[in-house]
ROKOLSE-312990 format. One record per residue (C-alpha): residue number from 1; residue in three letters; x, y, z. Coordinates in pm, 1 decimal, decimal comma, always signed. Example, Ala and Ser with C-alpha at 12.3 -4.5 7.8 and 13.67 -1.06 7.14 Angstrom:
// residues 2
@num:1; residuo:ALA; east:+1230,0; north:-450,0; up:+780,0
@num:2; residuo:SER; east:+1367,0; north:-106,0; up:+714,0
END
This chain:
// residues 306
@num:1; residuo:MET; east:-1915,3; north:-2469,4; up:-549,3
@num:2; residuo:ASP; east:-1756,6; north:-2375,1; up:-185,9
@num:3; residuo:MET; east:-2044,4; north:-2289,4; up:-13,4
@num:4; residuo:SER; east:-1917,0; north:-2305,5; up:+338,0
@num:5; residuo:ALA; east:-1878,3; north:-1992,3; up:+547,5
@num:6; residuo:GLU; east:-1544,6; north:-1878,9; up:+417,9
@num:7; residuo:GLY; east:-1645,1; north:-2038,4; up:+31,8
@num:8; residuo:VAL; east:-1933,1; north:-1768,2; up:+104,5
@num:9; residuo:VAL; east:-1663,1; north:-1474,5; up:+176,7
@num:10; residuo:ALA; east:-1407,5; north:-1596,8; up:-94,3
@num:11; residuo:LEU; east:-1660,1; north:-1566,9; up:-332,9
@num:12; residuo:SER; east:-1758,9; north:-1185,3; up:-206,3
@num:13; residuo:LEU; east:-1379,4; north:-1096,4; up:-169,9
@num:14; residuo:PRO; east:-1311,3; north:-979,4; up:-532,7
@num:15; residuo:ARG; east:-1634,2; north:-777,8; up:-480,5
@num:16; residuo:ALA; east:-1631,4; north:-649,0; up:-175,5
@num:17; residuo:MET; east:-1300,8; north:-492,8; up:-292,3
@num:18; residuo:ALA; east:-1417,5; north:-347,5; up:-625,3
@num:19; residuo:GLN; east:-1698,2; north:-143,4; up:-452,6
@num:20; residuo:ALA; east:-1382,6; north:-14,1; up:-184,3
@num:21; residuo:ALA; east:-1210,5; north:+53,4; up:-476,2
@num:22; residuo:GLU; east:-1504,5; north:+266,0; up:-627,9
@num:23; residuo:GLU; east:-1558,2; north:+396,2; up:-326,4
@num:24; residuo:ILE; east:-1218,3; north:+539,9; up:-227,5
@num:25; residuo:ASP; east:-1177,5; north:+657,0; up:-584,7
@num:26; residuo:ALA; east:-1472,7; north:+866,2; up:-577,4
@num:27; residuo:ALA; east:-1345,6; north:+1011,8; up:-248,6
@num:28; residuo:LEU; east:-987,3; north:+1120,6; up:-385,9
@num:29; residuo:ASP; east:-1261,5; north:+1291,6; up:-687,5
@num:30; residuo:ALA; east:-1363,4; north:+1517,5; up:-398,2
@num:31; residuo:LEU; east:-1078,0; north:+1559,9; up:-176,4
@num:32; residuo:LEU; east:-800,0; north:+1655,1; up:-499,3
@num:33; residuo:PRO; east:-793,8; north:+1934,5; up:-636,3
@num:34; residuo:ARG; east:-946,9; north:+2016,7; up:-1008,6
@num:35; residuo:PRO; east:-741,9; north:+2096,7; up:-1184,7
@num:36; residuo:GLU; east:-764,0; north:+2491,1; up:-1204,9
@num:37; residuo:GLY; east:-612,5; north:+2866,5; up:-1257,8
@num:38; residuo:GLY; east:-165,4; north:+2805,0; up:-1305,0
@num:39; residuo:GLU; east:-165,4; north:+2547,3; up:-1097,8
@num:40; residuo:ALA; east:-393,8; north:+2306,3; up:-1312,4
@num:41; residuo:ARG; east:-183,4; north:+2142,8; up:-1470,1
@num:42; residuo:LEU; east:-49,8; north:+1999,8; up:-1114,3
@num:43; residuo:PHE; east:-355,5; north:+1917,6; up:-1010,9
@num:44; residuo:GLU; east:-426,9; north:+1735,3; up:-1330,0
@num:45; residuo:ALA; east:-53,2; north:+1529,5; up:-1256,5
@num:46; residuo:MET; east:-173,7; north:+1451,6; up:-879,9
@num:47; residuo:ARG; east:-534,4; north:+1283,1; up:-1014,7
@num:48; residuo:TYR; east:-360,9; north:+1217,0; up:-1290,6
@num:49; residuo:SER; east:-189,4; north:+975,8; up:-1126,2
@num:50; residuo:THR; east:-431,3; north:+874,9; up:-796,6
@num:51; residuo:ILE; east:-739,4; north:+791,1; up:-924,7
@num:52; residuo:GLY; east:-844,2; north:+467,6; up:-1118,0
@num:53; residuo:GLY; east:-604,6; north:+198,6; up:-1157,6
@num:54; residuo:GLY; east:-474,0; north:-24,7; up:-884,2
@num:55; residuo:LYS; east:-580,4; north:-269,3; up:-584,7
@num:56; residuo:ARG; east:-667,5; north:-10,9; up:-287,8
@num:57; residuo:LEU; east:-539,6; north:-276,4; up:-144,4
@num:58; residuo:ARG; east:-369,1; north:-4,4; up:+168,5
@num:59; residuo:GLY; east:-712,4; north:+118,9; up:+151,0
@num:60; residuo:PHE; east:-904,3; north:-149,3; up:+173,2
@num:61; residuo:LEU; east:-722,7; north:-247,0; up:+506,5
@num:62; residuo:VAL; east:-859,4; north:+84,8; up:+644,7
@num:63; residuo:LEU; east:-1136,6; north:+37,6; up:+564,2
@num:64; residuo:GLU; east:-1180,4; north:-325,5; up:+663,9
@num:65; residuo:GLY; east:-1026,5; north:-275,9; up:+976,7
@num:66; residuo:ALA; east:-1253,9; north:+92,3; up:+1012,4
@num:67; residuo:ARG; east:-1563,3; north:-181,5; up:+1009,0
@num:68; residuo:GLN; east:-1434,0; north:-424,6; up:+1287,2
@num:69; residuo:PHE; east:-1452,6; north:-109,4; up:+1508,7
@num:70; residuo:ASN; east:-1799,9; north:+41,6; up:+1353,5
@num:71; residuo:VAL; east:-1606,6; north:+373,3; up:+1220,0
@num:72; residuo:SER; east:-1892,9; north:+576,1; up:+983,9
@num:73; residuo:ARG; east:-1729,5; north:+459,0; up:+672,3
@num:74; residuo:GLN; east:-1674,2; north:+883,2; up:+574,4
@num:75; residuo:ALA; east:-1441,8; north:+889,1; up:+813,5
@num:76; residuo:ALA; east:-1255,4; north:+574,5; up:+725,9
@num:77; residuo:LEU; east:-1276,7; north:+685,0; up:+321,4
@num:78; residuo:ARG; east:-1092,8; north:+971,2; up:+469,9
@num:79; residuo:VAL; east:-817,9; north:+854,5; up:+591,9
@num:80; residuo:ALA; east:-794,7; north:+527,7; up:+279,1
@num:81; residuo:ALA; east:-764,8; north:+828,3; up:+47,1
@num:82; residuo:ALA; east:-516,4; north:+1018,4; up:+236,8
@num:83; residuo:VAL; east:-273,8; north:+665,9; up:+264,9
@num:84; residuo:GLU; east:-376,0; north:+615,1; up:-136,1
@num:85; residuo:MET; east:-210,9; north:+1004,0; up:-235,5
@num:86; residuo:VAL; east:+114,0; north:+930,5; up:+22,3
@num:87; residuo:HIS; east:+97,0; north:+557,5; up:-220,2
@num:88; residuo:ALA; east:+44,9; north:+741,5; up:-517,0
@num:89; residuo:TYR; east:+293,3; north:+1054,0; up:-445,4
@num:90; residuo:SER; east:+546,7; north:+736,9; up:-374,8
@num:91; residuo:LEU; east:+453,3; north:+582,3; up:-767,0
@num:92; residuo:ILE; east:+532,2; north:+921,5; up:-879,6
@num:93; residuo:HIS; east:+789,6; north:+911,9; up:-739,1
@num:94; residuo:ASP; east:+937,5; north:+565,5; up:-738,1
@num:95; residuo:ASP; east:+971,7; north:+584,0; up:-1196,1
@num:96; residuo:LEU; east:+1126,4; north:+888,2; up:-1208,9
@num:97; residuo:PRO; east:+1479,4; north:+852,2; up:-1383,1
@num:98; residuo:ALA; east:+1697,2; north:+940,9; up:-1097,4
@num:99; residuo:MET; east:+1490,4; north:+563,9; up:-913,4
@num:100; residuo:ASP; east:+1336,8; north:+260,9; up:-1150,1
@num:101; residuo:ASP; east:+1294,6; north:+473,5; up:-1428,9
@num:102; residuo:ASP; east:+986,4; north:+334,6; up:-1525,3
@num:103; residuo:ASP; east:+712,0; north:+427,9; up:-1827,3
@num:104; residuo:LEU; east:+485,1; north:+214,7; up:-1725,5
@num:105; residuo:ARG; east:+212,8; north:+172,2; up:-1470,0
@num:106; residuo:ARG; east:-60,5; north:+10,1; up:-1438,5
@num:107; residuo:GLY; east:-82,4; north:-22,2; up:-1794,7
@num:108; residuo:LYS; east:-40,6; north:+334,7; up:-1907,6
@num:109; residuo:PRO; east:+238,0; north:+583,7; up:-1929,1
@num:110; residuo:THR; east:+390,8; north:+710,2; up:-1562,3
@num:111; residuo:CYS; east:+362,5; north:+1030,3; up:-1420,2
@num:112; residuo:HIS; east:+703,8; north:+1178,0; up:-1600,2
@num:113; residuo:LYS; east:+609,3; north:+1041,3; up:-1940,1
@num:114; residuo:ALA; east:+290,0; north:+1185,5; up:-1935,6
@num:115; residuo:PHE; east:+406,3; north:+1527,8; up:-1781,7
@num:116; residuo:ASP; east:+684,0; north:+1595,0; up:-1758,3
@num:117; residuo:GLU; east:+937,4; north:+1514,7; up:-1479,1
@num:118; residuo:ALA; east:+932,7; north:+1888,2; up:-1249,2
@num:119; residuo:THR; east:+594,2; north:+1801,2; up:-1282,2
@num:120; residuo:ALA; east:+607,4; north:+1503,1; up:-1172,5
@num:121; residuo:ILE; east:+756,5; north:+1555,3; up:-876,7
@num:122; residuo:LEU; east:+590,0; north:+1837,6; up:-788,9
@num:123; residuo:ALA; east:+206,6; north:+1638,0; up:-811,3
@num:124; residuo:GLY; east:+420,5; north:+1366,0; up:-582,7
@num:125; residuo:ASP; east:+532,7; north:+1635,6; up:-337,3
@num:126; residuo:ALA; east:+161,5; north:+1810,0; up:-336,4
@num:127; residuo:LEU; east:-30,3; north:+1429,2; up:-271,6
@num:128; residuo:GLN; east:+210,4; north:+1337,9; up:-19,1
@num:129; residuo:THR; east:+152,0; north:+1656,9; up:+192,2
@num:130; residuo:HIS; east:-235,3; north:+1766,3; up:+46,4
@num:131; residuo:ALA; east:-264,2; north:+1349,1; up:+255,5
@num:132; residuo:PHE; east:-258,4; north:+1530,2; up:+590,2
@num:133; residuo:THR; east:-431,1; north:+1793,9; up:+534,3
@num:134; residuo:VAL; east:-695,1; north:+1579,8; up:+506,1
@num:135; residuo:LEU; east:-594,9; north:+1413,4; up:+758,1
@num:136; residuo:ALA; east:-568,9; north:+1680,3; up:+982,6
@num:137; residuo:GLU; east:-905,2; north:+1796,5; up:+873,6
@num:138; residuo:GLU; east:-1210,8; north:+1816,9; up:+1186,6
@num:139; residuo:GLU; east:-1425,0; north:+1641,1; up:+943,3
@num:140; residuo:THR; east:-1234,0; north:+1289,8; up:+912,8
@num:141; residuo:HIS; east:-1243,1; north:+1268,0; up:+1366,4
@num:142; residuo:PRO; east:-1387,4; north:+1484,3; up:+1566,7
@num:143; residuo:ASP; east:-1181,5; north:+1369,6; up:+1853,8
@num:144; residuo:PRO; east:-816,7; north:+1637,7; up:+1793,2
@num:145; residuo:SER; east:-626,4; north:+1339,5; up:+1935,0
@num:146; residuo:VAL; east:-698,7; north:+1051,8; up:+1711,8
@num:147; residuo:ARG; east:-598,8; north:+1279,7; up:+1392,3
@num:148; residuo:VAL; east:-268,6; north:+1335,1; up:+1543,9
@num:149; residuo:GLU; east:-225,0; north:+981,5; up:+1640,4
@num:150; residuo:LEU; east:-302,9; north:+928,1; up:+1233,1
@num:151; residuo:VAL; east:-66,9; north:+1201,2; up:+1151,2
@num:152; residuo:ARG; east:+203,4; north:+1048,3; up:+1333,9
@num:153; residuo:ARG; east:+146,4; north:+724,7; up:+1214,5
@num:154; residuo:LEU; east:+156,3; north:+790,9; up:+872,0
@num:155; residuo:SER; east:+388,2; north:+1019,4; up:+895,6
@num:156; residuo:ARG; east:+629,4; north:+774,7; up:+1018,5
@num:157; residuo:ALA; east:+559,4; north:+501,9; up:+803,5
@num:158; residuo:ALA; east:+646,9; north:+721,4; up:+512,2
@num:159; residuo:GLY; east:+938,6; north:+905,5; up:+634,1
@num:160; residuo:PRO; east:+1306,3; north:+829,1; up:+728,3
@num:161; residuo:ARG; east:+1265,6; north:+528,5; up:+969,3
@num:162; residuo:GLY; east:+948,2; north:+424,6; up:+738,2
@num:163; residuo:MET; east:+898,0; north:+420,9; up:+322,4
@num:164; residuo:VAL; east:+1110,5; north:+684,3; up:+246,3
@num:165; residuo:GLY; east:+1420,7; north:+557,3; up:+409,4
@num:166; residuo:GLY; east:+1356,2; north:+188,4; up:+273,7
@num:167; residuo:GLN; east:+1435,2; north:+373,4; up:-32,5
@num:168; residuo:MET; east:+1775,3; north:+476,8; up:+86,6
@num:169; residuo:LEU; east:+1857,9; north:+132,0; up:+157,5
@num:170; residuo:ASP; east:+1730,6; north:-42,4; up:-192,4
@num:171; residuo:ILE; east:+1952,5; north:+249,5; up:-359,6
@num:172; residuo:MET; east:+2222,0; north:+202,8; up:-175,1
@num:173; residuo:ALA; east:+2210,8; north:-197,3; up:-222,2
@num:174; residuo:GLU; east:+2191,1; north:-181,9; up:-561,6
@num:175; residuo:GLN; east:+2559,7; north:+5,3; up:-492,3
@num:176; residuo:ALA; east:+2698,8; north:-224,5; up:-295,4
@num:177; residuo:THR; east:+2967,2; north:-499,1; up:-339,7
@num:178; residuo:ALA; east:+2830,1; north:-765,1; up:-179,1
@num:179; residuo:PRO; east:+2473,8; north:-857,9; up:-171,9
@num:180; residuo:LEU; east:+2231,8; north:-787,9; up:+108,0
@num:181; residuo:ASP; east:+2145,5; north:-1095,1; up:+371,0
@num:182; residuo:GLU; east:+1840,0; north:-1252,6; up:+429,2
@num:183; residuo:PRO; east:+1788,6; north:-987,8; up:+792,9
@num:184; residuo:ALA; east:+1935,8; north:-695,3; up:+556,9
@num:185; residuo:ILE; east:+1658,4; north:-737,5; up:+331,7
@num:186; residuo:GLY; east:+1386,8; north:-838,7; up:+528,8
@num:187; residuo:ARG; east:+1465,9; north:-447,9; up:+693,9
@num:188; residuo:LEU; east:+1467,5; north:-316,1; up:+357,4
@num:189; residuo:GLN; east:+1129,0; north:-475,3; up:+235,4
@num:190; residuo:LEU; east:+958,2; north:-323,9; up:+614,5
@num:191; residuo:LEU; east:+1044,9; north:+10,4; up:+569,1
@num:192; residuo:LYS; east:+979,5; north:+74,5; up:+188,8
@num:193; residuo:THR; east:+700,5; north:-174,9; up:+120,8
@num:194; residuo:GLY; east:+538,1; north:-266,0; up:+484,7
@num:195; residuo:LYS; east:+537,3; north:+27,8; up:+708,9
@num:196; residuo:LEU; east:+240,2; north:+177,8; up:+472,3
@num:197; residuo:ILE; east:+75,7; north:-195,3; up:+445,3
@num:198; residuo:GLU; east:+170,3; north:-215,5; up:+833,8
@num:199; residuo:VAL; east:-56,7; north:+178,3; up:+972,7
@num:200; residuo:SER; east:-292,2; north:+86,2; up:+662,7
@num:201; residuo:ALA; east:-396,0; north:-170,6; up:+860,4
@num:202; residuo:GLU; east:-359,8; north:+4,8; up:+1215,5
@num:203; residuo:ALA; east:-573,2; north:+308,4; up:+1091,2
@num:204; residuo:GLY; east:-917,6; north:+180,6; up:+1151,7
@num:205; residuo:ALA; east:-851,9; north:+60,4; up:+1498,7
@num:206; residuo:ILE; east:-739,1; north:+426,7; up:+1560,1
@num:207; residuo:LEU; east:-1004,1; north:+582,5; up:+1420,0
@num:208; residuo:GLY; east:-1246,7; north:+336,0; up:+1627,3
@num:209; residuo:LYS; east:-1023,3; north:+397,7; up:+1998,5
@num:210; residuo:ALA; east:-973,1; north:+19,0; up:+2021,8
@num:211; residuo:ALA; east:-767,8; north:-124,9; up:+2271,7
@num:212; residuo:THR; east:-457,4; north:-174,2; up:+2277,3
@num:213; residuo:PRO; east:-454,4; north:-526,1; up:+2227,2
@num:214; residuo:GLN; east:-748,4; north:-480,1; up:+1905,5
@num:215; residuo:ARG; east:-459,2; north:-229,4; up:+1794,6
@num:216; residuo:HIS; east:-165,8; north:-407,6; up:+1749,9
@num:217; residuo:ALA; east:-339,4; north:-755,0; up:+1673,9
@num:218; residuo:LEU; east:-371,8; north:-549,5; up:+1333,9
@num:219; residuo:GLU; east:-23,9; north:-382,4; up:+1376,8
@num:220; residuo:PHE; east:+91,4; north:-681,0; up:+1340,4
@num:221; residuo:TYR; east:-150,2; north:-871,3; up:+1060,7
@num:222; residuo:GLY; east:-14,8; north:-541,4; up:+890,2
@num:223; residuo:ARG; east:+308,5; north:-618,5; up:+951,0
@num:224; residuo:ASP; east:+354,6; north:-958,0; up:+789,0
@num:225; residuo:LEU; east:+85,2; north:-895,2; up:+529,7
@num:226; residuo:GLY; east:+327,9; north:-585,8; up:+409,8
@num:227; residuo:ALA; east:+642,5; north:-893,4; up:+428,1
@num:228; residuo:ALA; east:+425,6; north:-1171,5; up:+189,1
@num:229; residuo:PHE; east:+329,7; north:-892,7; up:-15,2
@num:230; residuo:GLN; east:+662,3; north:-794,0; up:-49,7
@num:231; residuo:ILE; east:+784,9; north:-1118,5; up:-167,3
@num:232; residuo:ALA; east:+436,5; north:-1216,4; up:-439,6
@num:233; residuo:ASP; east:+515,3; north:-857,6; up:-574,2
@num:234; residuo:ASP; east:+894,9; north:-977,4; up:-590,5
@num:235; residuo:LEU; east:+756,5; north:-1329,0; up:-692,5
@num:236; residuo:LEU; east:+543,2; north:-1082,0; up:-943,6
@num:237; residuo:ASP; east:+834,2; north:-957,7; up:-1102,5
@num:238; residuo:ALA; east:+1057,7; north:-1262,5; up:-1139,8
@num:239; residuo:THR; east:+681,6; north:-1484,4; up:-1362,5
@num:240; residuo:ALA; east:+469,4; north:-1231,9; up:-1436,1
@num:241; residuo:THR; east:+442,9; north:-1089,0; up:-1792,9
@num:242; residuo:ALA; east:+397,6; north:-712,7; up:-1800,6
@num:243; residuo:GLU; east:+71,7; north:-741,1; up:-2006,3
@num:244; residuo:GLU; east:-78,5; north:-1006,5; up:-1647,4
@num:245; residuo:VAL; east:+89,8; north:-743,8; up:-1411,4
@num:246; residuo:GLY; east:+19,2; north:-361,6; up:-1590,1
@num:247; residuo:LYS; east:+464,4; north:-263,9; up:-1588,9
@num:248; residuo:ALA; east:+749,2; north:-388,7; up:-1632,9
@num:249; residuo:THR; east:+845,4; north:-667,0; up:-1507,2
@num:250; residuo:GLY; east:+1170,5; north:-925,7; up:-1458,3
@num:251; residuo:LYS; east:+1388,1; north:-582,6; up:-1355,4
@num:252; residuo:ASP; east:+1524,7; north:-640,1; up:-1029,4
@num:253; residuo:ALA; east:+1766,4; north:-915,6; up:-1137,9
@num:254; residuo:GLY; east:+1821,1; north:-690,1; up:-1457,3
@num:255; residuo:ALA; east:+1909,4; north:-397,6; up:-1166,4
@num:256; residuo:GLY; east:+2047,6; north:-628,5; up:-911,7
@num:257; residuo:LYS; east:+1764,3; north:-602,2; up:-718,2
@num:258; residuo:ALA; east:+1799,4; north:-723,7; up:-367,7
@num:259; residuo:THR; east:+1498,1; north:-909,9; up:-286,1
@num:260; residuo:LEU; east:+1378,5; north:-1245,8; up:-112,2
@num:261; residuo:VAL; east:+1290,0; north:-1367,1; up:-457,2
@num:262; residuo:GLY; east:+1726,3; north:-1303,7; up:-584,5
@num:263; residuo:LEU; east:+1867,7; north:-1495,4; up:-225,3
@num:264; residuo:LEU; east:+1617,7; north:-1726,1; up:-181,5
@num:265; residuo:GLY; east:+1463,2; north:-1828,6; up:-491,3
@num:266; residuo:ILE; east:+1174,6; north:-1840,8; up:-607,3
@num:267; residuo:GLU; east:+1068,7; north:-2228,7; up:-350,1
@num:268; residuo:ARG; east:+1217,3; north:-2118,1; up:-132,9
@num:269; residuo:ALA; east:+1072,6; north:-1765,3; up:-129,2
@num:270; residuo:ARG; east:+700,9; north:-1835,4; up:-231,8
@num:271; residuo:LEU; east:+754,3; north:-2057,8; up:+126,1
@num:272; residuo:GLN; east:+853,8; north:-1739,5; up:+332,2
@num:273; residuo:ALA; east:+542,8; north:-1636,6; up:+178,1
@num:274; residuo:GLU; east:+284,9; north:-1827,8; up:+239,2
@num:275; residuo:ARG; east:+415,2; north:-1865,2; up:+629,1
@num:276; residuo:LEU; east:+399,0; north:-1494,7; up:+702,2
@num:277; residuo:VAL; east:+1,5; north:-1520,0; up:+579,0
@num:278; residuo:ALA; east:-53,7; north:-1789,6; up:+819,4
@num:279; residuo:GLN; east:+85,1; north:-1560,3; up:+1089,7
@num:280; residuo:ALA; east:-60,5; north:-1229,2; up:+991,0
@num:281; residuo:ARG; east:-422,0; north:-1456,7; up:+991,0
@num:282; residuo:ASP; east:-353,5; north:-1542,0; up:+1309,5
@num:283; residuo:HIS; east:-295,7; north:-1241,3; up:+1427,5
@num:284; residuo:LEU; east:-708,8; north:-1182,0; up:+1377,6
@num:285; residuo:ASP; east:-803,1; north:-1450,2; up:+1586,0
@num:286; residuo:SER; east:-982,9; north:-1216,4; up:+1847,0
@num:287; residuo:PHE; east:-1237,0; north:-1039,1; up:+1599,4
@num:288; residuo:GLY; east:-1379,4; north:-1387,4; up:+1499,6
@num:289; residuo:GLU; east:-1623,8; north:-1393,2; up:+1163,2
@num:290; residuo:LYS; east:-1569,6; north:-1003,1; up:+1112,8
@num:291; residuo:ALA; east:-1229,7; north:-1027,9; up:+1016,4
@num:292; residuo:ASP; east:-1286,9; north:-1301,5; up:+753,0
@num:293; residuo:LEU; east:-1208,8; north:-1047,5; up:+416,0
@num:294; residuo:LEU; east:-902,3; north:-1017,1; up:+648,3
@num:295; residuo:ARG; east:-816,6; north:-1350,8; up:+659,3
@num:296; residuo:LEU; east:-899,0; north:-1422,6; up:+251,0
@num:297; residuo:LEU; east:-700,6; north:-1062,0; up:+168,4
@num:298; residuo:ALA; east:-374,4; north:-1222,5; up:+317,6
@num:299; residuo:ASP; east:-415,2; north:-1535,2; up:+80,4
@num:300; residuo:TYR; east:-527,9; north:-1326,2; up:-213,8
@num:301; residuo:VAL; east:-179,9; north:-1093,6; up:-130,8
@num:302; residuo:ILE; east:+72,2; north:-1406,8; up:-264,1
@num:303; residuo:ASP; east:-218,5; north:-1584,3; up:-555,9
@num:304; residuo:ARG; east:-263,7; north:-1294,6; up:-683,5
@num:305; residuo:ARG; east:-156,3; north:-1232,5; up:-1061,5
@num:306; residuo:ASN; east:-143,2; north:-871,3; up:-1099,0
END
């Protein structure tokens, strides 16, 4: 057994992620409306798609980034929950028939299958807007300028020059007559997946009013981690089973999706992901041992099988 300092941390990473997921789910349970009144079906769909399941990678990044600056756990959990609401909204809409038309998510029926398309659309809309309500409330941080910066950064990451813009590029790539080149695929994936991971890593520094170099270090760590994560996701789609990942696999190639795996092949794409992970780890040099879980998380994103 590896009992070096990093080996001990490696043993604790799954435990730390599992504990964080439990805490984030508890925060989501407290922050999301309970099903009641005329809107009960909407609230039920929001909770169905958000609470339980998933690795909470983005929320874990918020919590670990905040821990570098001794931010209160309650404040960090509120931001982590807000980020996970935005992520859940994106998955609901991504699974719709007009988008990827998926029936399974996290091992259970997608929102539009469990409810209906109209309810799924509204649940996604409500989760996105509710996330910003949470960020804007004084319980998240007593300093209004911090709350405004959190809103600004998350809205940019999720909006037309972030996740939504990336989704549009993805749709256009499927309809293109010629395949995208490597820089175009990289930009698509940065917007669609990377920006939300990037802001998740940076959010703890915003909460902690960190110095600009430290904030940028976490931002750049998140950028490289997000790029590696997307390649790993594409590798899973190409190599894993539906039982391993909890959703249909092999759809990217069949749908003509623009991915680095499709362009470079499995081995070259894996090498690219490993280079990105090494870069991500380098950005954490100034944080010392306190950032060891973030370093190991970078390794985890390309070693995972779900």
